[in-house]
C-alpha positions as CSV (number, residue, x, y, z in Angstrom):
1,M,11.3,90.8,70.5
2,S,13.9,88.1,70.8
3,Y,14.9,85.9,67.8
4,L,16.1,83.1,70.1
5,F,14.0,80.1,71.0
6,P,12.9,80.6,74.7
7,T,14.8,77.6,75.9
8,Y,16.3,79.5,78.8
9,T,14.7,81.7,81.5
10,K,16.9,84.7,81.2
11,W,18.3,86.6,84.2
12,E,18.0,90.4,84.4
13,V,21.8,90.7,84.1
14,E,23.4,91.7,80.7
15,P,27.2,91.2,81.0
16,A,29.6,93.8,79.5
17,S,32.9,92.4,80.7
18,A,34.4,89.8,83.0
19,A,37.8,88.9,84.5
20,G,38.7,86.5,87.2
21,T,35.8,86.1,89.6
22,I,34.3,89.5,88.7
23,L,31.6,90.2,86.1
24,I,30.5,93.8,85.2
25,D,27.1,94.4,83.6
26,K,26.2,97.0,81.0
27,N,25.1,99.4,83.8
28,G,28.5,99.1,85.5
29,K,27.2,96.9,88.4
30,R,29.8,94.5,89.8
31,Y,29.0,90.9,90.6
32,L,30.9,88.1,92.2
33,D,30.4,85.2,89.8
34,F,30.0,82.0,91.7
35,T,28.6,80.2,88.7
36,S,31.8,80.0,86.6
37,G,29.6,79.7,83.6
38,I,28.0,76.6,85.2
39,G,31.3,75.1,86.2
40,V,33.1,76.1,83.0
41,C,35.5,78.9,83.9
42,N,37.5,77.0,86.4
43,L,40.4,79.5,86.1
44,G,38.0,82.4,86.2
45,H,37.0,84.6,83.3
46,R,39.7,85.3,80.7
47,P,42.7,83.6,82.4
48,K,45.9,85.0,80.9
49,P,47.6,81.7,80.0
50,V,44.5,80.5,78.2
51,E,44.0,83.8,76.4
52,D,47.6,83.8,75.2
53,A,47.3,80.2,74.0
54,I,44.1,81.0,72.0
55,Q,45.7,84.1,70.4
56,K,48.8,82.1,69.5
57,Q,46.7,79.5,67.8
58,L,44.6,82.1,66.0
59,D,47.8,83.3,64.4
60,Q,48.5,79.8,63.0
61,Y,45.2,78.2,61.9
62,W,41.6,78.0,63.2
63,H,40.4,74.7,61.7
64,L,41.7,71.8,59.8
65,S,40.0,68.5,59.9
66,N,40.4,65.3,61.9
67,L,41.7,63.7,58.8
68,F,45.1,65.3,59.6
69,V,47.6,64.2,62.2
70,I,47.5,67.1,64.7
71,D,50.3,67.0,67.2
72,K,48.5,69.4,69.6
73,Q,45.5,67.1,69.8
74,E,47.9,64.2,70.6
75,A,49.6,66.3,73.4
76,A,46.2,67.3,74.9
77,A,44.9,63.8,74.8
78,K,48.0,62.5,76.6
79,M,47.6,65.1,79.3
80,L,43.9,64.0,79.8
81,A,44.6,60.3,79.7
82,D,47.5,60.6,82.1
83,A,45.4,62.7,84.5
84,A,42.6,60.1,84.5
85,G,44.9,57.1,84.6
86,L,43.5,55.9,81.2
87,D,44.8,55.5,77.7
88,L,42.7,56.9,74.8
89,V,40.7,60.1,74.1
90,F,38.0,61.2,71.7
91,F,37.4,64.9,71.5
92,A,33.9,66.2,71.1
93,N,32.3,69.7,71.4
94,S,30.3,69.4,74.6
95,G,29.4,67.2,77.6
96,A,26.3,65.8,76.0
97,E,28.3,64.8,72.9
98,A,31.0,63.2,75.1
99,N,28.3,61.2,77.0
100,E,26.6,60.2,73.7
101,A,29.9,58.9,72.5
102,A,30.5,57.0,75.7
103,I,27.1,55.3,75.4
104,K,27.9,54.2,71.8
105,L,31.4,53.0,72.9
106,A,30.1,50.9,75.8
107,R,27.3,49.3,73.6
108,K,29.7,48.5,70.8
109,Q,32.5,47.2,73.0
110,T,30.2,44.9,75.0
111,G,27.7,44.0,72.3
112,K,25.0,44.6,75.0
113,H,22.5,47.4,75.2
114,K,21.2,47.8,78.8
115,I,22.7,50.8,80.6
116,I,21.9,51.5,84.3
117,T,21.7,55.1,85.4
118,F,20.3,56.8,88.5
119,K,17.5,59.0,89.6
120,N,18.2,62.8,89.7
121,S,21.2,62.3,87.4
122,F,21.8,64.6,84.5
123,H,23.8,63.5,81.4
124,G,22.6,65.8,78.6
125,R,19.7,66.7,76.3
126,T,20.4,64.6,73.1
127,F,18.1,61.6,72.7
128,A,20.5,59.1,74.2
129,T,21.7,61.3,77.1
130,M,18.1,62.5,77.8
131,A,17.1,58.9,78.1
132,A,20.0,58.3,80.4
133,T,19.1,61.3,82.6
134,G,17.2,60.4,85.8
135,Q,14.9,63.5,85.8
136,E,11.5,63.2,84.1
137,K,11.2,67.0,83.6
138,V,14.0,66.8,81.0
139,K,11.9,64.2,79.0
140,V,8.5,65.7,79.0
141,G,6.9,66.2,75.6
142,F,9.5,64.3,73.5
143,G,7.7,61.0,73.2
144,P,9.2,57.6,73.7
145,M,12.8,57.5,75.0
146,L,15.6,55.5,73.6
147,E,15.2,52.0,74.9
148,T,17.3,49.9,77.3
149,F,18.1,52.6,79.8
150,V,17.1,51.6,83.3
151,T,17.0,54.2,86.1
152,I,17.3,53.2,89.7
153,P,17.6,55.1,93.0
154,F,21.1,56.6,93.7
155,N,23.1,55.1,96.6
156,D,20.7,52.1,96.7
157,I,22.8,48.9,96.8
158,A,19.8,46.6,96.9
159,A,18.3,48.2,93.8
160,L,21.6,47.9,92.0
161,E,22.1,44.3,92.9
162,K,18.6,43.5,91.7
163,E,19.0,45.2,88.4
164,M,22.6,44.2,87.4
165,S,22.9,41.1,85.2
166,D,25.1,39.7,82.5
167,D,22.9,41.6,80.0
168,T,24.1,44.9,81.4
169,A,26.4,46.9,79.0
170,A,27.3,49.6,81.5
171,V,26.6,51.6,84.6
172,M,26.7,55.3,84.1
173,L,26.9,57.7,87.1
174,E,28.1,61.0,88.4
175,V,30.2,60.8,91.6
176,I,28.5,64.0,92.6
177,Q,25.1,64.7,91.1
178,G,25.4,68.3,90.1
179,E,22.0,69.3,88.6
180,G,20.4,66.7,90.8
181,G,21.1,68.7,94.0
182,I,24.9,68.2,94.9
183,I,24.4,64.6,96.0
184,T,27.6,62.7,96.6
185,A,27.8,59.0,96.0
186,E,28.5,56.9,99.1
187,E,31.9,55.1,99.1
188,Q,30.4,51.7,99.8
189,F,27.9,52.2,97.0
190,L,30.6,53.1,94.5
191,A,32.7,50.1,95.6
192,K,29.7,47.8,94.9
193,V,29.1,49.4,91.5
194,A,32.7,48.7,90.6
195,H,32.5,45.1,91.9
196,L,29.3,44.3,90.0
197,C,30.5,45.8,86.8
198,K,33.6,43.6,86.9
199,Q,31.4,40.6,87.9
200,H,29.0,41.1,85.0
201,Q,31.6,42.3,82.4
202,A,29.9,45.7,82.2
203,M,31.5,49.0,81.5
204,L,31.8,51.6,84.4
205,I,31.2,55.0,82.9
206,I,31.8,58.0,85.1
207,D,30.3,61.4,84.0
208,E,32.8,64.0,85.1
209,I,31.3,66.8,82.9
210,Q,30.8,69.1,86.0
211,T,33.1,67.5,88.5
212,G,36.2,67.1,86.4
213,I,39.2,69.3,85.7
214,G,40.0,70.1,89.3
215,R,36.6,71.1,90.6
216,T,36.8,68.8,93.6
217,G,40.5,69.2,94.4
218,K,41.6,66.3,92.3
219,P,41.8,66.1,88.5
220,F,38.6,64.0,88.6
221,A,36.2,63.4,91.4
222,F,36.3,59.6,91.0
223,Q,39.9,59.7,92.3
224,H,38.6,60.5,95.8
225,F,37.2,57.0,95.9
226,G,39.9,54.8,94.4
227,L,37.8,53.9,91.4
228,K,39.2,52.6,88.1
229,P,36.5,53.4,85.5
230,D,36.5,52.0,81.9
231,I,35.3,55.3,80.5
232,V,35.3,58.9,81.8
233,T,33.6,61.8,80.2
234,T,34.5,65.5,80.7
235,A,33.8,68.9,79.2
236,K,32.7,72.1,81.0
237,G,36.0,73.2,82.8
238,L,38.2,71.6,80.1
239,G,38.4,74.5,77.7
240,S,37.9,77.5,80.1
241,G,34.9,78.6,78.0
242,L,35.7,77.3,74.6
243,P,33.6,74.4,73.4
244,I,35.3,71.1,74.0
245,G,34.3,67.7,75.5
246,A,36.2,64.4,75.8
247,V,35.7,60.7,76.2
248,I,38.7,59.1,78.0
249,G,38.9,55.3,77.9
250,K,40.9,52.2,78.5
251,G,43.2,51.0,75.7
252,N,41.3,47.8,75.1
253,L,38.4,49.9,73.7
254,S,40.3,51.0,70.7
255,S,38.9,48.4,68.4
256,A,35.3,49.5,69.2
257,F,36.1,53.0,68.0
258,G,37.9,52.3,64.8
259,P,37.8,54.3,61.5
260,G,34.2,55.3,60.6
261,S,32.7,54.2,63.9
262,H,32.4,57.7,65.3
263,G,33.4,61.3,64.4
264,S,33.0,65.0,64.8
265,T,33.6,67.8,62.3
266,F,34.5,70.3,65.0
267,G,35.6,68.0,67.8
268,G,39.2,68.8,68.8
269,N,39.1,72.2,67.1
270,P,42.6,73.7,67.3
271,L,41.4,76.8,69.3
272,S,39.5,74.6,71.8
273,V,42.5,72.2,72.1
274,A,44.8,75.2,72.7
275,A,42.5,76.5,75.5
276,A,42.2,73.0,77.0
277,T,46.0,72.4,77.0
278,A,46.7,75.8,78.7
279,T,43.9,75.1,81.2
280,M,45.3,71.6,82.1
281,E,48.8,72.9,82.4
282,V,47.6,75.1,85.3
283,V,44.9,72.9,86.9
284,F,46.8,69.6,87.0
285,Q,49.7,71.0,88.9
286,D,49.8,69.3,92.4
287,S,50.3,72.7,94.1
288,F,47.2,74.2,92.3
289,L,45.1,71.2,93.3
290,A,46.3,71.4,96.9
291,E,45.1,75.1,97.0
292,V,41.7,74.1,95.5
293,K,41.4,71.5,98.3
294,E,42.3,74.1,101.0
295,K,39.9,76.7,99.5
296,G,37.1,74.1,99.2
297,E,37.5,73.4,102.9
298,Y,37.5,77.1,103.7
299,L,34.3,77.6,101.6
300,A,32.6,74.7,103.4
301,K,33.6,76.0,106.8
302,A,32.5,79.6,106.0
303,C,29.1,78.3,104.8
304,S,28.7,76.1,107.9
305,A,27.8,79.4,109.7
306,L,24.7,79.5,107.6
307,L,23.3,76.4,109.4
308,S,22.1,78.7,112.2
309,L,19.6,80.2,109.9
310,P,16.1,78.6,109.9
311,Q,16.0,78.2,106.1
312,V,19.3,76.3,105.8
313,K,19.0,72.6,106.3
314,E,22.3,71.2,105.0
315,I,25.6,72.1,103.5
316,R,27.0,69.4,101.2
317,G,29.5,68.9,98.4
318,L,33.2,68.5,97.8
319,G,35.9,71.0,96.9
320,M,34.6,73.9,95.0
321,M,31.2,72.3,94.3
322,L,28.9,73.2,97.2
323,G,25.2,72.9,97.8
324,I,23.2,74.7,100.4
325,G,20.0,72.9,101.1
326,L,17.1,75.3,101.8
327,S,13.6,74.9,103.1
328,V,12.4,77.5,100.7
329,N,12.3,77.7,96.9
330,V,15.7,78.7,95.8
331,Q,14.8,80.9,92.8
332,D,13.6,83.8,95.0
333,T,16.8,83.7,97.0
334,L,18.9,83.6,93.8
335,A,17.1,86.7,92.4
336,T,17.7,88.6,95.6
337,L,21.4,87.6,95.6
338,R,21.8,88.9,92.1
339,K,20.5,92.3,93.3
340,A,23.1,92.1,96.1
341,G,25.9,91.4,93.6
342,L,26.3,87.6,93.8
343,L,25.7,85.2,91.0
344,A,24.9,81.6,92.0
345,L,22.9,78.7,90.7
346,P,20.0,76.3,91.6
347,A,20.4,72.5,91.8
348,G,16.8,71.4,91.9
349,E,14.1,73.4,93.6
350,N,15.6,73.9,97.0
351,V,19.4,73.8,96.7
352,L,21.6,76.9,96.2
353,R,24.6,75.7,94.2
354,L,28.0,77.5,94.5
355,L,30.6,76.8,91.7
356,P,33.2,79.6,92.2
357,P,36.3,79.7,90.0
358,L,39.1,77.5,91.4
359,T,41.1,80.7,91.6
360,V,38.7,82.4,94.0
361,T,40.2,84.2,97.0
362,E,39.3,83.8,100.7
363,Q,38.2,87.4,100.7
364,E,35.8,86.7,97.8
365,I,34.5,83.7,99.6
366,N,33.9,85.7,102.7
367,E,32.1,88.4,100.7
368,A,29.9,85.9,99.0
369,V,28.9,84.1,102.2
370,A,28.1,87.4,103.8
371,M,25.7,88.2,101.0
372,I,24.0,84.8,101.3
373,Q,23.7,85.3,105.1
374,N,22.3,88.8,104.8
375,T,19.8,87.7,102.1
376,L,18.5,84.7,104.0
377,T,18.4,86.7,107.3
378,N,16.3,89.5,105.6
379,Q,14.0,86.9,104.0
380,S,13.5,85.3,107.4
381,L,12.7,88.6,109.0
382,T,10.3,89.5,106.2
383,A,8.5,86.2,106.6
384,V,8.1,86.7,110.4
385,Q,6.9,90.2,110.0
386,G,4.5,89.1,107.2
């Protein structure tokens, strides 16, 4: 009997240890982990610089309160703000909390309530972020959603132009929809979003929970498109596995988040900030990001060989965030891959999602792609014989 609420469908793998790209289960079986804890362990499992930073902080103090001036928070906030080209940071504990805070910030700053989001988006599971999410399955059974969220088709300029007005507080989007199937926004669409936000004095909120902290070969994915958002949210890869999220915003938003307007008991926890700082010190190096870009291109090229298989319809994504569109339900494929020794993720019903650590080697990429090819080939043969 489990004492946990059954909110997750558990895999048959019980981890015993992990380092880098490799996870070992309690039976000693080795896996290549191309999930990175769902885009969290961007430097792999237990990266030494992060481990050392956490241990050093453990020897000093674990928790204070955000009533204190904490120089390490200030230093981490500056690193984030500089990387995003913005000015101010609020630390939270997760991506959902960061998005929740961004929604509050946009509404308070503008004095308006309507926020436009997009179909197949995913922004979290709190009431506000659930309402913002463009997937009905997330909302089933929870009753009426928080009002004034309007969801329209992604990459649809006509729908956007029709919905935007002076009553719009913000447009909230992912540059690459992760949970929605690894769908990348079109450059023309993003340019129109930015133009209309400026025209109607609406905030542009970019959700970088999954795409941020180097995942696409730049500090943030919006930087591939020349965008200048008002608010950026990030989490997952920021703390290399310790719980931390952040809202990054323009300096003119400071008055909207003054004393008492928002808060978090554990947000900016010293251990999480130490992990985040050590992570950013590695990831935001130009040489490291150049390697991520090169390895992302290598991964895409290696996966392109899969297009010869009948089940594979499309390869899409950016950097180390890749989706393999299949004509079959992805869950059976993922289960077979786990037996072969590869951990991967779904993105919707028919997309196999690869989120390897940014430190993955070409050899590990080749090994993973070979396992995918063998699995899909065997499934195809079995289907023909059946």
